[in-house]
C-alpha positions as CSV (number, residue, x, y, z in Angstrom):
1,S,-89.6,58.2,-49.4
2,I,-90.1,61.5,-47.3
3,Y,-93.4,62.4,-48.8
4,S,-95.1,59.2,-47.8
5,V,-93.6,60.0,-44.2
6,M,-94.8,63.5,-44.4
7,A,-98.3,62.5,-45.2
8,A,-98.5,59.9,-43.1
9,L,-97.8,62.1,-40.3
10,L,-99.7,64.6,-41.4
11,M,-102.8,62.5,-42.0
12,D,-102.1,61.2,-37.9
13,I,-102.4,64.9,-36.6
14,T,-105.5,65.9,-38.5
15,N,-108.8,66.3,-36.5
16,P,-111.1,63.4,-38.2
17,K,-114.5,65.8,-38.0
18,I,-112.5,68.1,-40.3
19,G,-109.8,65.7,-42.0
20,G,-109.9,67.2,-45.5
21,T,-109.7,70.8,-44.7
22,Q,-107.1,70.5,-42.3
23,Y,-105.1,67.8,-44.2
24,S,-104.9,70.4,-47.2
25,F,-104.0,73.3,-45.2
26,L,-101.4,71.2,-43.4
27,T,-100.0,69.6,-46.6
28,S,-99.7,73.5,-48.1
29,I,-97.5,74.7,-45.5
30,A,-95.3,71.4,-45.6
31,N,-95.0,72.1,-49.3
32,F,-94.1,75.8,-48.7
33,G,-91.4,74.9,-46.4
34,S,-89.6,72.2,-48.4
35,V,-89.8,74.4,-51.5
36,S,-88.1,77.3,-49.7
37,I,-85.3,75.0,-47.8
38,S,-84.8,73.5,-51.7
39,M,-84.5,77.4,-52.8
40,I,-81.9,78.3,-50.0
41,S,-80.0,75.3,-50.2
42,G,-79.6,75.4,-54.2
43,S,-78.3,78.8,-53.4
44,L,-75.9,78.4,-50.9
45,I,-74.3,75.5,-52.9
46,I,-73.6,78.0,-55.5
47,I,-72.5,80.6,-53.1
48,L,-70.4,78.0,-50.6
49,G,-69.5,75.3,-53.2
50,Y,-70.7,71.7,-52.6
51,N,-68.0,70.5,-50.4
52,R,-68.3,73.4,-47.6
53,F,-71.9,73.4,-48.2
54,F,-71.6,69.7,-47.2
55,L,-69.2,70.2,-44.6
56,Y,-71.5,73.1,-42.7
57,T,-74.6,70.8,-43.1
58,A,-73.3,68.3,-41.6
59,L,-71.7,70.2,-38.6
60,T,-75.6,72.0,-38.0
61,I,-76.9,68.3,-38.0
62,G,-74.4,66.8,-35.9
63,I,-74.6,69.5,-33.3
64,S,-78.0,69.2,-33.5
65,L,-78.2,65.7,-32.7
66,L,-75.9,66.2,-29.5
67,I,-78.2,68.9,-28.2
68,L,-81.1,66.4,-28.6
69,Y,-79.1,63.6,-26.7
70,F,-78.1,65.6,-23.7
71,V,-82.2,67.0,-24.0
72,K,-83.0,63.3,-23.8
73,E,-80.5,62.4,-21.1
74,T,-81.8,65.5,-18.9
75,L,-85.5,64.6,-19.2
76,E,-85.0,61.1,-18.6
77,K,-82.9,62.1,-15.2
78,N,-86.1,64.2,-14.5
């Protein structure tokens, strides 16, 4: 699940000397982000309707993936 991946990622980037404190700060920031995105997406589904929301989300993710692909290609050439 996404929560397991997020927890593993946060455990990986925390400093072992202050692990408990830094991990709890990072998880609170991550939880705030996921709650905020859930509220925004729920509101957009009500405003736009499910079909248009899904279309706009797919377009946004598709464009982002294309940009990342070309950035990776540019970095590999250099």
